[in-house]
Structure formats: structure tokens, C-alpha cells
Backbone as JSON, one array per atom type, in Angstrom:
{
  "sequence": "XXXXXXXXXXXXXXXXXXXXXXXXXXXXXXXXXXXXXXXXXXXXXXXXXXXXXXXXXXXXXXXXXXXXXXXXXXXXXXXXXXXXXXXXXXXXXXXXXXXXXXXXXXXXXXXXXXXXXXXXXXXXXXXXXXXXXXXXXXXXXXXXXXXXXXXXXXXXXXXXXXXXXXXXXXXXXXXXXXXXXXXXXXXXXXXXXXXXXXXXXXXXXXXXXXXXXXXXXXXXXXXXXXXXXXXXXXXXXXXXXXXXXXXXXXXXXXXXXXXX",
  "N": [[101.29, -7.63, 69.11], [102.02, -6.49, 66.68], [102.16, -4.22, 64.02], [103.77, -3.6, 61.95], [104.61, -2.07, 58.94], [102.02, -2.11, 57.97], [99.28, -0.49, 56.38], [96.95, 1.72, 57.37], [93.79, 3.18, 57.36], [91.97, 5.6, 59.08], [88.94, 6.83, 60.17], [87.66, 9.98, 61.36], [89.92, 10.73, 62.84], [91.22, 12.87, 63.96], [90.9, 13.55, 66.6], [89.9, 12.42, 69.91], [88.65, 9.06, 70.19], [89.41, 8.14, 67.66], [91.87, 9.43, 67.23], [93.29, 8.27, 69.35], [93.37, 5.62, 68.42], [94.87, 5.99, 66.08], [97.42, 6.86, 67.01], [98.22, 4.73, 68.67], [98.29, 2.59, 66.87], [100.19, 3.5, 65.08], [102.38, 3.52, 66.78], [102.73, 0.82, 66.95], [103.8, 0.26, 64.53], [102.4, 0.86, 62.16], [101.56, 2.65, 59.15], [99.62, 5.56, 58.79], [96.48, 6.8, 57.7], [94.93, 9.77, 58.22], [91.81, 10.66, 58.63], [89.59, 13.45, 58.54], [87.15, 16.03, 59.1], [86.25, 18.59, 60.11], [88.22, 19.58, 61.8], [90.96, 20.64, 61.18], [93.42, 21.59, 62.29], [93.83, 19.98, 64.53], [93.97, 17.53, 63.24], [96.34, 17.83, 61.83], [98.09, 17.95, 64.0], [97.81, 15.35, 65.02], [98.85, 13.9, 62.85], [101.47, 14.85, 62.9], [102.39, 13.78, 65.32], [102.32, 11.08, 64.69], [104.3, 10.95, 62.75], [106.5, 11.56, 64.3], [106.82, 9.18, 65.54], [108.07, 7.77, 63.65], [106.63, 6.83, 61.51], [104.67, 6.88, 58.47], [102.32, 9.44, 57.67], [99.28, 10.48, 56.35], [96.99, 13.03, 55.36], [93.47, 13.22, 55.11], [90.92, 14.91, 54.13], [87.52, 14.7, 54.44], [84.03, 14.27, 54.23], [82.38, 11.75, 55.66], [79.79, 11.08, 55.16], [79.34, 11.41, 52.52], [79.23, 9.49, 49.81], [80.7, 9.31, 47.34], [82.88, 10.9, 47.98], [84.06, 9.43, 50.03], [84.82, 7.12, 48.66], [86.69, 8.26, 46.93], [88.54, 9.09, 48.84], [89.55, 6.64, 49.84], [90.76, 5.72, 47.51], [92.71, 7.73, 47.16], [94.23, 7.31, 49.44], [95.31, 4.78, 48.9], [96.81, 5.43, 46.66], [98.75, 7.02, 47.84], [99.96, 5.27, 49.69], [100.26, 2.81, 48.52], [98.79, 0.48, 49.06], [95.93, -0.73, 50.93], [95.7, -1.99, 54.1], [94.21, -2.04, 56.4], [91.18, -0.78, 57.86], [89.58, 1.57, 59.84], [86.53, 2.33, 60.98], [85.4, 5.02, 62.45], [84.41, 7.63, 62.65], [81.77, 9.72, 63.73], [78.57, 11.24, 64.48], [76.38, 13.11, 66.55], [73.34, 14.39, 67.71], [71.49, 15.47, 70.56], [68.35, 15.07, 71.54], [64.92, 14.67, 72.5], [62.81, 12.34, 70.77], [60.32, 13.47, 69.93], [60.83, 16.16, 69.97], [62.92, 16.53, 68.3], [65.05, 18.2, 66.02], [64.84, 17.73, 62.7], [66.89, 17.95, 60.82], [69.28, 17.61, 62.25], [68.82, 15.06, 63.26], [68.74, 13.5, 60.92], [71.31, 14.03, 60.0], [72.83, 12.75, 61.93], [72.22, 10.06, 61.38], [73.16, 9.93, 58.73], [75.96, 10.35, 58.96], [76.79, 8.57, 61.05], [75.69, 6.07, 60.42], [75.35, 5.64, 57.48], [77.83, 6.71, 56.77], [79.62, 4.93, 57.99], [78.99, 2.58, 56.58], [79.65, 3.31, 53.91], [82.43, 3.59, 54.05], [83.32, 1.06, 54.96], [82.49, -0.5, 52.82], [83.88, 0.61, 50.58], [86.57, 0.28, 51.35], [86.69, -2.49, 51.64], [86.19, -3.33, 49.01], [88.56, -2.46, 47.78], [90.45, -3.99, 49.18], [89.72, -6.58, 48.39], [90.33, -6.42, 45.69], [93.09, -6.19, 45.88], [93.76, -8.68, 46.9], [94.99, -9.72, 49.18], [93.87, -10.05, 51.63], [92.83, -8.53, 54.79], [91.92, -6.17, 57.4], [89.12, -4.91, 59.13], [87.74, -2.58, 61.3], [84.96, -1.66, 63.13], [83.96, 0.98, 64.96], [81.62, 1.05, 67.27], [78.99, 1.17, 69.62], [77.61, 0.73, 72.95], [75.15, 1.92, 72.74], [73.93, 0.65, 70.7], [72.33, -1.33, 71.69], [71.29, -0.39, 74.06], [68.61, 1.59, 74.98], [69.11, 4.61, 75.06], [67.74, 7.56, 76.24], [66.95, 10.58, 74.45], [68.77, 10.12, 72.45], [67.96, 8.88, 70.11], [68.43, 8.74, 67.26], [71.16, 8.23, 67.13], [71.26, 5.84, 68.58], [69.81, 4.21, 66.82], [71.5, 4.29, 64.57], [73.84, 3.06, 65.51], [72.94, 0.5, 66.19], [72.32, -0.38, 63.64], [74.85, -0.39, 62.32], [76.21, -2.34, 63.74], [74.91, -4.69, 62.92], [75.43, -4.48, 60.23], [78.25, -4.79, 60.21], [78.58, -7.42, 61.16], [77.31, -8.83, 59.13], [78.94, -8.12, 56.99], [81.26, -9.4, 57.84], [80.64, -12.09, 57.4], [80.3, -12.11, 54.61], [82.81, -11.35, 53.71], [84.66, -13.14, 54.63], [85.65, -15.2, 52.97], [87.42, -13.84, 51.48], [89.44, -13.44, 53.18], [89.26, -11.24, 54.83], [88.93, -9.69, 57.79], [86.31, -8.61, 59.93], [85.41, -6.7, 62.61], [83.89, -5.49, 65.69], [84.01, -2.77, 67.9], [82.98, -1.85, 71.07], [83.07, 0.9, 72.84], [82.86, 2.17, 76.2], [81.78, 4.81, 78.32], [83.62, 7.35, 77.31], [86.18, 9.74, 77.78], [86.05, 12.19, 75.75], [86.24, 14.84, 73.22], [83.77, 14.78, 71.97], [81.96, 13.9, 73.95], [82.16, 16.03, 75.67], [80.76, 17.88, 74.36], [78.22, 17.63, 75.25], [78.26, 17.58, 78.05], [79.31, 19.18, 81.11], [82.49, 19.69, 82.85], [82.02, 19.18, 85.55], [79.68, 17.64, 85.47], [80.6, 15.42, 84.07], [82.48, 14.41, 85.88], [80.83, 13.77, 88.06], [79.16, 11.87, 86.86], [81.02, 9.89, 86.24], [81.58, 8.79, 88.7], [79.52, 7.05, 89.12], [80.02, 4.89, 87.51], [80.86, 1.47, 87.57], [83.68, 0.94, 87.61], [84.59, 3.33, 88.45], [85.54, 5.53, 87.01], [85.84, 7.42, 83.91], [86.59, 6.09, 80.65], [89.55, 6.23, 78.53], [90.7, 7.68, 75.4], [93.16, 6.57, 74.67], [93.16, 4.05, 75.87], [91.13, 2.79, 74.41], [92.36, 2.88, 71.96], [94.51, 1.12, 72.31], [93.2, -1.32, 72.6], [91.94, -1.44, 70.11], [94.2, -1.57, 68.47], [95.15, -4.13, 69.11], [92.98, -5.68, 68.14], [93.18, -5.21, 65.43], [95.5, -6.44, 64.75], [97.6, -9.29, 63.74], [97.51, -11.03, 65.82], [94.9, -11.42, 66.36], [93.92, -13.05, 64.39], [92.04, -15.11, 64.19], [89.69, -13.96, 64.83], [86.67, -12.77, 63.8], [83.7, -11.01, 62.98], [83.11, -10.44, 65.57], [82.17, -8.8, 68.65], [83.6, -6.59, 70.83], [83.56, -5.45, 74.08], [84.47, -2.7, 76.05], [84.16, -1.12, 78.82], [84.36, -0.37, 81.51], [82.46, -1.51, 83.08], [80.03, -0.2, 82.82], [77.73, -1.02, 81.52], [76.79, -3.05, 83.06], [74.32, -4.48, 85.35], [72.42, -2.13, 87.32], [72.69, -2.57, 90.04], [75.2, -3.57, 90.34], [77.27, -2.03, 91.23], [78.46, -1.89, 94.23], [78.11, -0.42, 97.45], [80.87, 0.36, 99.48], [81.72, -2.11, 101.81], [79.22, -3.2, 101.93], [76.89, -5.78, 101.01]],
  "CA": [[100.41, -6.66, 68.47], [102.86, -5.83, 65.7], [101.51, -3.76, 62.79], [104.84, -3.05, 61.12], [104.4, -2.05, 57.5], [100.61, -2.08, 57.6], [98.73, 0.81, 56.02], [95.61, 1.73, 57.98], [93.02, 4.42, 57.22], [91.11, 5.74, 60.25], [88.07, 8.0, 60.05], [87.51, 10.75, 62.59], [91.17, 10.47, 63.56], [91.87, 14.1, 64.42], [90.79, 13.66, 68.05], [89.09, 11.41, 70.57], [88.99, 7.66, 70.02], [90.13, 8.0, 66.4], [93.26, 9.84, 67.48], [93.87, 7.23, 70.17], [93.65, 4.49, 67.54], [95.94, 6.36, 65.16], [98.72, 6.9, 67.69], [98.57, 3.4, 69.14], [98.63, 1.76, 65.72], [101.47, 3.99, 64.58], [103.4, 3.03, 67.72], [102.93, -0.6, 66.66], [104.48, 0.13, 63.25], [101.56, 1.11, 61.0], [101.41, 3.95, 58.5], [98.23, 5.93, 59.1], [95.71, 7.83, 57.02], [94.15, 10.52, 59.21], [90.63, 11.31, 58.08], [88.96, 14.47, 59.36], [86.26, 16.91, 58.33], [86.13, 19.97, 60.59], [89.25, 19.93, 62.78], [92.24, 20.49, 60.46], [94.6, 21.8, 63.14], [94.02, 18.77, 65.34], [94.4, 16.47, 62.33], [97.77, 18.08, 61.59], [98.8, 17.56, 65.22], [97.84, 13.89, 65.06], [99.8, 13.45, 61.84], [102.82, 15.18, 63.37], [102.74, 12.8, 66.35], [102.57, 9.81, 63.99], [105.61, 11.05, 62.1], [107.52, 11.49, 65.35], [107.0, 7.76, 65.84], [108.79, 7.18, 62.54], [105.71, 6.26, 60.55], [104.09, 7.79, 57.5], [100.97, 9.91, 57.98], [98.67, 11.29, 55.31], [95.76, 13.68, 55.78], [92.39, 13.0, 54.16], [89.72, 15.66, 54.53], [86.39, 14.06, 53.77], [82.79, 14.04, 54.96], [82.11, 10.34, 55.41], [78.41, 10.91, 54.72], [79.36, 11.58, 51.07], [79.76, 8.23, 49.31], [81.74, 9.51, 46.34], [84.06, 11.44, 48.65], [84.69, 8.32, 50.75], [85.47, 6.27, 47.67], [87.88, 8.99, 46.48], [89.49, 9.07, 49.94], [90.2, 5.33, 49.85], [91.64, 5.7, 46.34], [93.84, 8.61, 47.44], [95.06, 6.63, 50.44], [96.05, 3.73, 48.2], [97.79, 6.1, 45.8], [99.82, 7.5, 48.71], [100.63, 4.22, 50.46], [100.46, 1.61, 47.71], [97.72, -0.48, 49.32], [95.26, -0.55, 52.21], [95.66, -3.25, 54.86], [93.23, -1.95, 57.47], [90.27, 0.38, 57.87], [88.87, 1.76, 61.1], [85.37, 3.21, 60.85], [85.24, 5.62, 63.77], [83.73, 8.92, 62.59], [80.36, 9.68, 64.15], [77.94, 12.53, 64.81], [75.17, 12.89, 67.36], [72.59, 15.44, 68.41], [70.74, 14.87, 71.67], [67.02, 15.62, 71.79], [63.9, 13.62, 72.48], [62.26, 12.08, 69.45], [59.23, 14.36, 69.55], [61.34, 17.53, 69.85], [64.14, 16.53, 67.48], [65.17, 18.95, 64.78], [65.09, 16.62, 61.8], [68.17, 18.08, 60.15], [70.28, 16.97, 63.11], [68.48, 13.63, 63.33], [69.17, 12.89, 59.67], [72.76, 14.13, 59.92], [73.35, 11.68, 62.78], [72.1, 8.81, 60.61], [74.01, 10.01, 57.54], [77.36, 10.19, 59.33], [77.08, 7.43, 61.92], [75.3, 4.81, 59.78], [75.77, 5.59, 56.09], [79.26, 6.96, 56.71], [80.29, 3.67, 58.31], [78.79, 1.65, 55.47], [80.41, 3.73, 52.72], [83.84, 3.31, 54.27], [83.54, -0.39, 55.0], [82.31, -1.01, 51.45], [84.96, 1.05, 49.69], [87.84, -0.34, 51.75], [86.6, -3.92, 51.33], [86.36, -3.47, 47.56], [89.98, -2.32, 47.48], [91.16, -5.15, 49.74], [89.42, -7.72, 47.52], [91.11, -6.21, 44.48], [94.49, -6.46, 46.19], [93.87, -10.12, 47.05], [95.88, -10.06, 50.28], [93.12, -9.99, 52.88], [92.82, -7.25, 55.47], [91.17, -6.09, 58.66], [88.24, -3.76, 59.26], [87.2, -2.42, 62.65], [83.86, -0.71, 63.23], [83.78, 1.5, 66.32], [80.2, 1.23, 67.49], [78.67, 1.67, 70.95], [76.49, 0.07, 73.64], [73.9, 2.52, 72.27], [73.33, -0.27, 69.74], [71.3, -2.15, 72.35], [70.72, 0.33, 75.19], [67.76, 2.67, 74.46], [69.43, 5.84, 75.78], [66.82, 8.63, 75.85], [67.47, 11.76, 73.74], [69.79, 9.71, 71.48], [67.33, 7.88, 69.26], [69.09, 8.61, 65.96], [72.46, 7.59, 67.38], [70.94, 4.46, 68.93], [69.43, 3.54, 65.58], [72.66, 4.16, 63.7], [74.79, 2.09, 66.06], [72.33, -0.82, 66.02], [72.43, -0.74, 62.23], [76.22, -0.72, 61.9], [76.58, -3.62, 64.33], [74.41, -5.74, 62.04], [76.2, -4.32, 59.0], [79.59, -5.35, 60.38], [78.5, -8.88, 61.24], [76.99, -9.32, 57.78], [80.16, -7.96, 56.2], [82.2, -10.43, 58.26], [80.28, -13.32, 56.69], [80.51, -11.95, 53.17], [84.22, -11.1, 53.39], [85.54, -14.18, 55.18], [86.31, -15.95, 51.9], [88.5, -12.99, 50.98], [90.37, -13.3, 54.32], [89.12, -9.9, 55.4], [88.27, -9.78, 59.09], [85.51, -7.45, 60.31], [85.03, -6.77, 64.02], [83.2, -4.34, 66.27], [84.47, -2.32, 69.21], [82.01, -1.07, 71.84], [83.62, 1.64, 73.98], [81.9, 2.69, 77.17], [81.76, 6.27, 78.41], [85.01, 7.74, 77.11], [86.41, 11.19, 77.91], [86.4, 12.71, 74.44], [85.58, 16.11, 72.9], [82.38, 14.53, 71.63], [81.18, 13.88, 75.19], [82.18, 17.37, 76.24], [79.73, 18.63, 73.63], [76.96, 17.48, 75.96], [78.39, 17.62, 79.5], [80.35, 20.01, 81.71], [83.48, 18.94, 83.62], [81.38, 18.74, 86.79], [78.75, 16.56, 85.14], [81.4, 14.24, 83.72], [83.07, 13.89, 87.12], [79.76, 13.15, 88.84], [78.73, 10.68, 86.15], [82.07, 8.87, 86.32], [81.49, 8.14, 90.01], [78.51, 6.0, 89.06], [80.52, 3.76, 86.73], [81.44, 0.49, 88.5], [85.12, 1.07, 87.72], [84.83, 4.58, 89.14], [86.09, 6.58, 86.17], [85.6, 7.3, 82.48], [87.68, 5.53, 79.88], [90.35, 7.19, 77.77], [90.94, 7.31, 74.01], [94.35, 5.74, 74.59], [92.76, 2.68, 76.2], [90.41, 2.27, 73.26], [93.34, 2.7, 70.9], [95.3, -0.09, 72.56], [92.35, -2.47, 72.27], [91.77, -1.43, 68.65], [95.47, -2.04, 67.91], [95.13, -5.59, 69.26], [91.97, -6.26, 67.27], [93.62, -5.08, 64.04], [96.76, -7.16, 64.56], [97.51, -10.71, 63.39], [97.2, -11.79, 67.03], [93.46, -11.68, 66.34], [93.63, -13.61, 63.07], [90.88, -16.0, 64.23], [88.53, -13.18, 65.27], [85.9, -12.0, 62.84], [82.29, -10.96, 63.35], [83.03, -10.35, 67.04], [81.96, -7.51, 69.3], [84.37, -6.51, 72.06], [83.09, -4.36, 74.94], [85.42, -2.2, 77.04], [83.32, -0.03, 79.32], [84.45, -0.15, 82.95], [81.29, -2.08, 83.75], [78.88, 0.72, 82.8], [76.53, -1.71, 81.04], [76.35, -4.05, 84.04], [73.1, -4.07, 86.05], [72.63, -0.98, 88.2], [73.06, -3.0, 91.39], [76.53, -4.16, 90.35], [78.21, -1.17, 91.96], [78.12, -1.99, 95.65], [78.77, 0.51, 98.37], [81.94, -0.31, 100.22], [81.34, -2.72, 103.08], [77.87, -3.75, 101.85], [76.7, -6.89, 100.09]],
  "C": [[101.18, -5.83, 67.44], [102.06, -5.47, 64.45], [102.54, -3.19, 61.81], [104.54, -3.2, 59.64], [102.96, -2.04, 57.05], [100.18, -0.64, 57.32], [97.26, 0.86, 56.42], [94.98, 3.12, 57.87], [91.99, 4.47, 58.35], [90.25, 6.98, 60.08], [87.88, 8.67, 61.41], [88.74, 10.66, 63.46], [91.85, 11.72, 64.09], [91.84, 14.23, 65.94], [89.98, 12.5, 68.61], [89.58, 9.99, 70.31], [89.77, 7.44, 68.72], [91.6, 8.36, 66.53], [93.98, 8.77, 68.32], [94.24, 6.01, 69.35], [94.85, 4.79, 66.64], [97.31, 6.29, 65.83], [99.15, 5.52, 68.17], [98.98, 2.49, 67.98], [99.93, 2.2, 65.09], [102.61, 3.51, 65.47], [103.71, 1.56, 67.48], [103.51, -0.83, 65.27], [103.68, 0.46, 62.02], [101.73, 2.53, 60.46], [99.92, 4.3, 58.54], [97.7, 7.0, 58.16], [94.78, 8.47, 58.02], [93.0, 11.22, 58.5], [90.08, 12.32, 59.08], [88.0, 15.25, 58.47], [86.38, 18.35, 58.79], [87.17, 20.37, 61.63], [90.64, 19.79, 62.16], [93.47, 20.67, 61.33], [94.89, 20.56, 63.98], [94.45, 17.58, 64.48], [95.9, 16.61, 62.04], [98.59, 17.66, 62.81], [98.9, 16.04, 65.34], [98.85, 13.35, 64.07], [101.24, 13.71, 62.28], [103.29, 14.18, 64.43], [103.05, 11.44, 65.73], [103.96, 9.83, 63.36], [106.74, 11.03, 63.11], [107.82, 10.05, 65.74], [107.71, 7.02, 64.71], [107.92, 6.54, 61.48], [105.19, 7.32, 59.59], [102.67, 8.18, 57.94], [100.48, 10.77, 56.82], [97.35, 11.84, 55.82], [94.71, 13.55, 54.69], [91.13, 13.72, 54.65], [88.53, 15.16, 53.73], [85.21, 13.96, 54.71], [82.35, 12.61, 54.66], [80.66, 10.09, 54.99], [78.26, 11.04, 53.2], [80.02, 10.35, 50.45], [80.89, 8.42, 48.31], [83.02, 10.05, 46.96], [84.8, 10.35, 49.42], [85.44, 7.42, 49.77], [86.74, 6.93, 47.13], [88.95, 9.0, 47.56], [90.25, 7.75, 49.98], [91.18, 5.23, 48.67], [92.88, 6.56, 46.56], [94.8, 7.97, 48.44], [95.92, 5.56, 49.77], [97.12, 4.33, 47.29], [99.0, 6.55, 46.62], [100.65, 6.35, 49.3], [100.88, 2.93, 49.68], [99.39, 0.55, 47.88], [97.05, -0.09, 50.64], [95.16, -1.91, 52.89], [94.59, -3.24, 55.94], [92.41, -0.68, 57.37], [89.56, 0.42, 59.2], [87.77, 2.78, 60.88], [85.03, 3.78, 62.23], [84.41, 6.9, 63.75], [82.25, 8.78, 62.94], [79.87, 11.11, 64.41], [76.7, 12.22, 65.62], [74.62, 14.19, 67.89], [71.76, 14.77, 69.48], [69.46, 15.65, 71.92], [66.04, 14.45, 71.85], [63.34, 13.5, 71.07], [61.23, 13.12, 69.03], [59.7, 15.8, 69.37], [62.5, 17.65, 68.87], [64.01, 17.43, 66.26], [65.64, 17.94, 63.73], [66.39, 16.74, 61.02], [69.27, 17.39, 60.95], [70.07, 15.47, 63.21], [69.02, 12.91, 62.08], [70.69, 12.94, 59.53], [73.42, 13.04, 60.78], [73.32, 10.35, 62.05], [73.08, 8.81, 59.44], [75.48, 9.75, 57.88], [77.6, 8.86, 60.04], [76.68, 6.09, 61.32], [75.82, 4.74, 58.34], [77.27, 5.82, 55.95], [80.06, 5.7, 57.01], [80.18, 2.7, 57.15], [79.63, 2.03, 54.26], [81.89, 3.37, 52.87], [84.16, 1.83, 54.28], [83.46, -0.96, 53.58], [83.49, -0.66, 50.56], [86.29, 0.39, 50.05], [87.83, -1.83, 51.45], [86.78, -4.16, 49.84], [87.83, -3.41, 47.18], [90.78, -3.53, 47.98], [90.93, -6.39, 48.88], [90.25, -7.61, 46.24], [92.59, -6.53, 44.71], [94.76, -7.95, 46.37], [94.78, -10.58, 48.17], [95.19, -10.02, 51.64], [93.16, -8.6, 53.5], [92.01, -7.32, 56.75], [90.37, -4.8, 58.69], [87.7, -3.74, 60.68], [86.13, -1.33, 62.63], [83.71, -0.29, 64.69], [82.31, 1.84, 66.48], [79.99, 1.71, 68.92], [77.62, 0.78, 71.61], [75.14, 0.72, 73.32], [73.2, 1.6, 71.28], [72.24, -1.12, 70.37], [70.72, -1.5, 73.6], [69.9, 1.52, 74.67], [67.97, 3.97, 75.26], [68.49, 6.95, 75.34], [67.57, 9.84, 75.33], [68.52, 11.4, 72.7], [69.22, 8.7, 70.48], [68.06, 7.68, 67.95], [70.42, 7.88, 66.11], [72.26, 6.12, 67.75], [70.63, 3.64, 67.67], [70.64, 3.28, 64.7], [73.62, 3.08, 64.21], [74.23, 0.67, 65.97], [72.5, -1.3, 64.58], [73.85, -1.14, 61.86], [76.75, -1.98, 62.56], [76.14, -4.76, 63.4], [75.13, -5.69, 60.7], [77.54, -5.03, 59.11], [79.55, -6.87, 60.45], [78.18, -9.5, 59.88], [78.22, -9.23, 56.88], [81.18, -9.04, 56.56], [81.92, -11.76, 57.56], [80.65, -13.21, 55.22], [81.99, -11.86, 52.81], [85.16, -12.17, 53.88], [86.3, -14.92, 54.08], [87.43, -15.15, 51.25], [89.58, -12.76, 52.04], [90.42, -11.87, 54.83], [88.32, -10.02, 56.68], [87.49, -8.48, 59.36], [85.04, -7.62, 61.74], [84.49, -5.45, 64.51], [83.78, -4.05, 67.64], [83.37, -1.48, 69.85], [82.73, -0.36, 72.99], [82.5, 2.02, 74.94], [81.9, 4.2, 77.15], [83.2, 6.75, 78.42], [85.13, 9.26, 77.15], [86.95, 11.73, 76.59], [85.77, 14.09, 74.22], [84.11, 15.94, 72.55], [81.48, 14.5, 72.86], [81.1, 15.26, 75.81], [81.28, 18.34, 75.47], [78.43, 18.66, 74.43], [77.05, 17.74, 77.47], [79.51, 18.55, 79.94], [81.36, 19.11, 82.44], [82.85, 18.37, 84.89], [80.44, 17.57, 86.53], [79.49, 15.28, 84.79], [81.98, 13.6, 84.98], [82.01, 13.17, 87.96], [79.3, 11.85, 88.18], [79.74, 9.54, 86.28], [82.02, 8.11, 87.65], [80.49, 6.99, 90.0], [78.91, 4.79, 88.23], [81.15, 2.75, 87.69], [82.95, 0.62, 88.68], [85.55, 2.42, 88.29], [85.45, 5.7, 88.31], [85.65, 6.38, 84.73], [86.8, 6.63, 81.83], [88.42, 6.61, 79.12], [90.49, 6.74, 76.32], [92.15, 6.39, 73.84], [94.03, 4.27, 74.89], [92.01, 2.04, 75.04], [91.37, 2.01, 72.11], [94.16, 1.44, 71.07], [94.48, -1.34, 72.23], [92.16, -2.56, 70.75], [93.03, -1.95, 67.96], [95.53, -3.56, 67.96], [94.18, -6.24, 68.27], [92.36, -6.19, 65.8], [94.86, -5.92, 63.74], [96.52, -8.62, 64.21], [97.31, -11.59, 64.61], [95.73, -12.16, 67.1], [93.03, -12.3, 65.01], [92.36, -14.47, 63.06], [89.61, -15.27, 64.67], [87.9, -12.45, 64.1], [84.42, -12.09, 63.2], [82.07, -10.82, 64.84], [82.79, -8.92, 67.5], [82.69, -7.53, 70.64], [83.95, -5.25, 72.83], [84.17, -3.99, 75.94], [84.81, -0.95, 77.65], [83.4, 0.22, 80.82], [83.25, -0.65, 83.72], [80.03, -1.24, 83.67], [77.6, 0.03, 82.31], [76.09, -2.86, 81.94], [75.06, -3.58, 84.72], [73.39, -2.98, 87.08], [73.08, -1.38, 89.59], [74.49, -3.56, 91.46], [77.55, -3.31, 91.08], [77.79, -1.12, 93.43], [78.81, -0.89, 96.45], [79.77, -0.27, 99.21], [81.43, -0.83, 101.56], [79.94, -3.32, 103.07], [77.81, -4.86, 100.82], [75.48, -6.63, 99.21]]
}
């Protein structure tokens, strides 16, 4: 899973899964672009950790819902690093309300960041990779929300379903340019984003219901993402990889001890 000398731009990399990806990929030898919007201190901390690993880290403050800003971010990253070899679309936003009660500003913001933001980044990075003519790798961090109709998360469900199809279509279109596009579906991961909705007690209780008996960690997602971005996965494109501790298995899959 060697990424030595690769230059990878990761959105939403100041914390959570994005941070996990950034640190794991830096540990494998990559130089990292740390995108963030509203957590500058945490972005600086992530960059500092990357530099401790002996890799280059650049900070890119950008709202991924702004197409021109995303295109400028990719251009700035290339100016700093010389080229872009990989792009991880991770930034997301979600409000949780039922459809009939949803405040439409939050609903639209969820779509703008989680769907359009993913598209803008994939498009801009792919354009640059095509121009470079050396191939590349793109990873779209999606979610089982793409096919599970989780109540109170309609906008997020819609966005994730859309970016799954986007990524698979991009994989077909970009194969001739030797640009791989894959999808990562994390399960229930202990991130600041989840703590926006649940207390420590609720998270602990919920984790007990997962077949594997715990929530996942950003570091685990980062290790899988590192593998998917590496040349070890050269023959993988258009694939969706699920790592969820069994949470999407049928409800009866978690057996009580001693029972069949």
C-alpha cells in the first residue's frame, strides 16, 4: 500500500474520516492537501501531524458547494505540489428532520455539499489528471444511506445515492485515461459528525446493536482508503467497498450468545 511521492487532495480532512484518510495516506508516503471550511484549528493540527510523518501538507480552505472555489482549490493544490495524483471526496453535510418538517435551507445545503460538492471535486480533479496524462485515482466516500432509506435523513440519502451513480459513471468515462474511480461505504463511524446528532450514551447503546459490537473508527476507514488509492488496487475501478461491522446485515444476524 505504498503511496510514496503521490500528491493527494482530501476534502473535509480536518477531522473525522477525512483526517483518518489524510494521516494514513501520509504514513504511506503521500503528500496531502487538507481541505476544510469551518475548522481551521483542527485542519492545522492535521497538517502538523502529516509533517511529523515527513510529508508535505498544504491547507485549502474552501466550501465544496462552490464550483469555482473547488476548481481554484485544485489549481492551487497543483501549483503547490506540481501535480495531482489522487482525490478523495469526503466532505459532507447533513441535517436530520423528517421530510414534512424539514427546514428547506438545511435540506438544500445537504444536497449542495454532499452531492454537488462531490461532483465538483471529482470533475475538477479528473480534468487536471487528464491534462497531466499520467492517470490517477479518485475515491468517493459515500454511505449505506445510498440504499438504506434512513428516516429523518432524506436529503443525505438522496445525495449519497446520487454520488454512487456519479462515481460509477465517472469510472466508465475515465477508464481510457487510466483514472480509477471507486466508492467507500463506511458504516457507523465515531466522528464529530455523528456526535452532532447523538450523545455519548446514545452512541454506546447504539453500538451494542451492531453485529460487531462497536462503532468503527476514522483510522480504520483511513487504512481501507489508503489501500483503495494504492497501486495494489490497480485493477479496481467502479467498485463499492463496504466496511461497516455488519450494520447493514439483516436484523436477525446478531444472535444472542448461546442461541441459534
